[in-house]
C-alpha positions as YAML, in Angstrom:
chain: A
units: angstrom
residues:
- id: 1
  name: GLU
  ca: [-99.81, -26.99, -109.62]
- id: 2
  name: LEU
  ca: [-96.74, -24.56, -111.03]
- id: 3
  name: VAL
  ca: [-95.15, -26.67, -113.47]
- id: 4
  name: GLN
  ca: [-99.03, -27.34, -115.06]
- id: 5
  name: LYS
  ca: [-99.51, -23.35, -115.11]
- id: 6
  name: PHE
  ca: [-96.34, -22.90, -117.24]
- id: 7
  name: ALA
  ca: [-96.72, -26.73, -119.33]
- id: 8
  name: ARG
  ca: [-100.53, -25.92, -120.10]
- id: 9
  name: PRO
  ca: [-99.64, -22.78, -122.55]
- id: 10
  name: VAL
  ca: [-96.58, -24.58, -123.92]
- id: 11
  name: LEU
  ca: [-98.20, -27.52, -124.54]
- id: 12
  name: ASP
  ca: [-101.26, -25.66, -126.63]
- id: 13
  name: PHE
  ca: [-98.83, -23.57, -128.51]
- id: 14
  name: THR
  ca: [-97.03, -26.73, -129.68]
- id: 15
  name: PHE
  ca: [-99.68, -28.89, -130.77]
- id: 16
  name: GLU
  ca: [-101.34, -25.74, -132.68]
- id: 17
  name: ALA
  ca: [-98.30, -24.96, -134.40]
- id: 18
  name: MET
  ca: [-97.10, -27.97, -134.95]
- id: 19
  name: PRO
  ca: [-99.42, -28.88, -138.24]
- id: 20
  name: VAL
  ca: [-97.70, -25.60, -139.66]
- id: 21
  name: ILE
  ca: [-93.97, -26.76, -139.02]
- id: 22
  name: ILE
  ca: [-95.03, -30.04, -140.37]
- id: 23
  name: SER
  ca: [-96.24, -28.35, -143.67]
- id: 24
  name: ALA
  ca: [-93.36, -25.93, -143.93]
- id: 25
  name: CYS
  ca: [-91.25, -28.24, -143.66]
- id: 26
  name: GLN
  ca: [-92.64, -30.56, -146.39]
- id: 27
  name: LYS
  ca: [-92.60, -27.58, -148.58]
- id: 28
  name: ALA
  ca: [-88.85, -26.67, -147.73]
- id: 29
  name: TYR
  ca: [-88.12, -30.56, -148.71]
- id: 30
  name: GLU
  ca: [-90.05, -30.23, -152.01]
- id: 31
  name: VAL
  ca: [-88.10, -27.14, -152.87]
- id: 32
  name: TYR
  ca: [-84.43, -28.94, -152.06]
- id: 33
  name: ARG
  ca: [-85.26, -31.98, -153.70]
- id: 34
  name: ARG
  ca: [-85.81, -29.84, -156.84]
- id: 35
  name: LEU
  ca: [-82.57, -27.69, -156.27]
- id: 36
  name: PRO
  ca: [-79.04, -29.02, -158.35]
- id: 37
  name: LEU
  ca: [-76.52, -30.51, -155.89]
- id: 38
  name: VAL
  ca: [-74.48, -26.64, -156.65]
- id: 39
  name: TYR
  ca: [-77.09, -24.68, -155.09]
- id: 40
  name: VAL
  ca: [-77.48, -27.31, -151.67]
- id: 41
  name: GLU
  ca: [-74.08, -27.36, -150.77]
- id: 42
  name: LEU
  ca: [-73.88, -23.44, -151.48]
- id: 43
  name: LEU
  ca: [-76.64, -22.77, -149.34]
- id: 44
  name: ILE
  ca: [-75.32, -25.51, -146.41]
- id: 45
  name: GLY
  ca: [-71.83, -23.65, -146.73]
- id: 46
  name: ALA
  ca: [-73.42, -20.19, -146.45]
- id: 47
  name: VAL
  ca: [-75.39, -21.73, -142.88]
- id: 48
  name: MET
  ca: [-72.38, -22.78, -141.72]
- id: 49
  name: CYS
  ca: [-70.46, -19.70, -142.90]
- id: 50
  name: PHE
  ca: [-72.81, -17.45, -141.05]
- id: 51
  name: PHE
  ca: [-72.86, -19.84, -137.73]
- id: 52
  name: GLY
  ca: [-69.02, -18.30, -137.14]
- id: 53
  name: GLY
  ca: [-67.99, -20.18, -134.24]
- id: 54
  name: PHE
  ca: [-70.31, -22.29, -133.92]
- id: 55
  name: TYR
  ca: [-69.54, -24.43, -137.15]
- id: 56
  name: PRO
  ca: [-67.79, -27.28, -134.97]
- id: 57
  name: THR
  ca: [-70.76, -27.75, -133.12]
- id: 58
  name: VAL
  ca: [-72.93, -27.52, -136.04]
- id: 59
  name: PHE
  ca: [-71.63, -30.33, -137.72]
- id: 60
  name: ALA
  ca: [-70.87, -32.21, -134.49]
- id: 61
  name: ALA
  ca: [-74.91, -32.22, -134.27]
- id: 62
  name: LEU
  ca: [-75.04, -33.58, -138.09]
- id: 63
  name: GLN
  ca: [-72.63, -36.35, -137.49]
- id: 64
  name: ALA
  ca: [-74.19, -37.54, -134.17]
- id: 65
  name: ALA
  ca: [-77.92, -37.21, -135.81]
- id: 66
  name: GLU
  ca: [-76.21, -39.29, -138.74]
- id: 67
  name: HIS
  ca: [-74.96, -42.11, -136.14]
- id: 68
  name: GLY
  ca: [-77.47, -41.91, -133.65]
- id: 69
  name: GLY
  ca: [-80.62, -42.86, -135.89]
- id: 70
  name: LEU
  ca: [-81.21, -40.04, -138.30]
- id: 71
  name: ILE
  ca: [-83.26, -42.76, -140.59]
- id: 72
  name: THR
  ca: [-85.21, -43.28, -137.96]
- id: 73
  name: LEU
  ca: [-86.22, -40.02, -136.53]
- id: 74
  name: ARG
  ca: [-87.02, -39.31, -140.64]
- id: 75
  name: LYS
  ca: [-88.93, -42.12, -141.03]
- id: 76
  name: ALA
  ca: [-90.93, -41.05, -137.36]
- id: 77
  name: LEU
  ca: [-91.63, -37.72, -138.50]
- id: 78
  name: GLY
  ca: [-92.85, -39.22, -141.85]
- id: 79
  name: ALA
  ca: [-95.43, -40.84, -139.74]
- id: 80
  name: LEU
  ca: [-96.50, -38.36, -138.17]
- id: 81
  name: SER
  ca: [-96.81, -35.94, -140.62]
- id: 82
  name: GLU
  ca: [-99.17, -38.52, -142.58]
- id: 83
  name: GLU
  ca: [-101.27, -38.15, -139.26]
- id: 84
  name: MET
  ca: [-101.63, -34.90, -138.99]
...
């Protein structure tokens, strides 16, 4: 009962926020596709620069995602976004 007391609000928020998050990600992806590669590299570099000491962690997470099924994840999220 204690878990349900805390899990229910979290799940309710997640289900309500998911369409908004998916919509925002789709819009961000459209902007990303229109940007020239130079600007994309600039943005990625700025994000990694401001992470400071977390740069190796960010890079390691990106590499792990690529090796661990980033394409499968991308397909699954695309299918989920089409269902919503």
